[in-house]
N, C-alpha and C positions, 0 to 999 in steps of 0.2 A: 262090250268092246267099243261100239260106236259112241255110247254114252261117255265112256272114259276119254275118248278122243275129243269129244265136244267140250268136256270140262277142261282138258289141257289147252285147247285152243282159246277158250274163254279166259283162262288165266294168262296165257301168253300174249294175247292181243293188246290188253291194256299196257303191258310192259313195253311193247314195241311202240305204241302210240306215245307213251310217256317219254321214251327215249328221243323220239323225233320232235316232240313238243319242246323238249328242253334245248334242242338245237335252234329253235326259232330265233332267239336273239342274234345268233351267228348268221342265219340265213337272211335276216333283216338287213344286215350290213351289205349283203350282195344286192338286194333290191334297191337300197339307197344309192349305191354307186351308179346304178343305171339312170339316175336322175341328175347326175352331175353335169353342169355346164351345158344345158340344152342348146342345140344349134351347132355345137362343135362336133363335126363328123370325122375330121382327119387333120393332120398337120405333118409337115416335114421341116427339118431344120438342120443346118450344117453344124458339125461338131468341131469345136476348136480346143485342142489340147496338146500339150507337149508329150503326152504319154505315148503317142504313136511312134516316135523315134526310138524310145526306150524299148518298146515291144518289138520293133523290127530288129534291133540288136539282139534281144533275148531269143527270139524265135529263129534267128539265123545263126546263132552261136553253135558251132560244132557241125554245121552243115558243110557238105562238099562245095568246093569252089565252082563246080559245074552248074550249080543252081544259083541263078542270079537273084540277088536281093532287089526287090522292086523299088521303084520310086515311092516317095511318101504318098500314101493314098489319101484321097479326099473322102471323108466319111459323112454320111447323111443318116439322120435318125427319122424314121417314119412311124407314125402312130395312126391307128384307125379304130374308131369306136366298135366295140364288140369283138375285135380281132387281135388287139394287143399292139406290139411294136416290133420293129426289126431295124437292123443297121445294114446299110449298103455302102460299098466302096466304089469310087470312080477314079481310075487313073490309067486305064487301058491295059494294065497288067494284072491278071487274076491268077494267083498261084497259092500254094499252101501257106506262105507267110501272110498274105493278105487275108485269106480265109480265117486264119487263127486270130488275127487282129479283129476282124468283124465279129467272130464268135465271142471274143473276150469282151468287147464293148457291148454286145447284145446282152450278155449275162449281167454285166455291171449295171446297165441302165434299166434292165427289167426289175432289179431289186427295188426300184422306186415306183414301180407300177401300182396303180390302185387295185390291181388284181392279185397282188402278192399274197395277201392274207384272205383266207376263205375264197379260193378261186371260183369264179363262176363256171358252171358246167360240171362241177364235182359234187353236187348236192346228193346224188344217189349214193356215191361212194362214201360220203360222210355219214349218211344214214346207216349204211352197212357196217361201218366201223363203230358207230354209236351203239349198235345192238350188241356189240361184244364188250361194251364198257359199262362200268358203274358210273352213273352221271349224277353230279351234285350241283345244284344251283343255289346261289346266295345273293342277296341284295345288300349293298353298302352305300350309305349316304355320306358323301364327302362334300361338305358345304352345300352347294346347290346342285351338285352332280350326283345322280343315282347310277352307281356301277352295278351291273349284273355280271356275276362270275359264273361261267360254265366250266366245270371241271370234269374231265374224263379220266378214269383210272381203269387200267386193263389188268386182268388176272394174269395174262401172259403177254410179254412184250410183243408189240405189233409194228408192222410197217405201215406208215401213213399214206404212202403213194401220192404225195403232194395233194392230198384231199383238203388239208387245213391250211397249208402254206406252201409256196413253191420253193424249189431248191435254190432259187436266186438269193435267198437270205443266208445261205450257208448254214442253215440249221439242219440237224440230223433228221432223217426220215425213217430210219429203221431202229428196231429195238427200243421203241418208245413205251415206257411204263405208265406215264401219266402226262397230261397237259391241261392247261387252263387258259381261259380268255377272260379279261375284264373288259366289259363293253359299256360304253356311255349310252344309257337307255334313251336319251333324248336325241343325241347326235347320230346314234347308230354307227359309232366308230369303235374300233378295238384299241384300247388304251395300253393294254399290257398282255403279253403272251408269255407263258412259262411252261417249261417241259422238264421231264426227268427221264433219262434213259436207263436201260437195264444195267449198264455199266457204272451208273452213279453220276453221270454228267448232268449237271443242273444248269439251265440257261434261262435267261429272262430277256425279253425284247420289250422295250418301251417305245411307244409310238406317239408322236405329236403331229398336229395337223394344221393345214392352211385352209381357211374358209374360202369357198368359192360359191357361185350360184348353184343352189340345189344341194349343198352339203360340204364335204371336206375332203381334201387330198392330203396324203402323207407328206410331211416336210422334214421329219427327223425320225430315224429309226436307230436305236442303240441296243445292241445285243451284248450281254455280259455274262460271265460266269462268276460265282462267288470268290474263286481264288485269283481272279484277274488274268488268267491265262488266255481267255477269250474276251476281246474288247473291240467290237466292230461299231462303226458309226457311218450312217448315211445322212447327208443333209442336202436338201433341195431348196434352192431359192427361186421363187416364182416372180414373174413380171407380167405386165399387161401387154398382150399382143392381140391387136384387133378386137379388144373387148373381152378376151378370155385370159384366164390365169394359166400361163404355160411356163415350164422350167426354163430358166435362163442360165442356171449354174447348178452343177451337182458336184459334191465333194464326198468321197468315200474312202474310209480307211478300214482295212481288214487286219486283225491281229489274232491269229491262231497259232498254236505251237508249230503246226506244219505249213502255215501259209501266212505271209505278210505282204500286203499290197497297199499302195496309195494311188488314188485316182482323182483327178478333177477335170472338169470340162465346162466350157461355156457353149451356149447354143445361140446361133445367130441366123439371120436370113430366113426367117420363118415364112412358110407358105401355108396358109390356113384355108381348109375346105377347097383345095384345088385338086384336080385329077392327078393321080399318081401315074408314073410311066407304066407301060404294059408289063415290063419285067417285075416291077414291084408288086403290082396287083397279082401276078402269078405267084410270087413268093408268099403273099398273104393267104392265098387260097391253099397253099401247101401246109400252112400252119394249122389249118382246121382239122 
């Protein structure tokens, strides 16, 4: 009995190691992100967009007249290394309308985060899911670029739980039958992500990058379906701010059968590596 158990463990252990080894190209992208723009610890910037007025009208439509629509809030985007980003509103009136606007902008801006693909802190969950998958790896040389493809196929549809990408991209997380990643072996960036759901939905995300000190930041993410019913685009324009490459403009269009949205914003009045207000530091602590 003991002998049989030892044999089973001997056979199982290489399979587990092999599964985790095949995820190494993905995990390397996480390590590389930690080296981006050394010296940049945090920033805050004011958000300029006409979208705020439209959202106030949308969120207040159908509400009772007893609930006062607030004045146009002033929005600030905060980013902190290792903790992500959040949006805060200043106007002296904090109610459900303003909170909905803050949440809306937080979600839209998070889609351009360097942590959107292969989120840091989810390595153990990725390993657990990989053990349930059949994993195939292939190398393809395109010109001078070596692409490593990591493809996971699941015998039973599975919920990814944001282990491989966050919900900010509007990609499905549940009932995933297979997914793949094409990784630039030299730059350690994901060039393409593809997935197939149990219901037959096939999506492809193509990512292009802006070079910064220490690596690359996403500047264009396009998500499409073969039939054209889904066509999302996120574009980020970077500018030099105190020696760092920071977003100065974001444009995003979302085209889903059940959702259509357009968003653009400019970012001004940057404060780089300056202390955040106590209330913002508290909010970042709650994100952990």
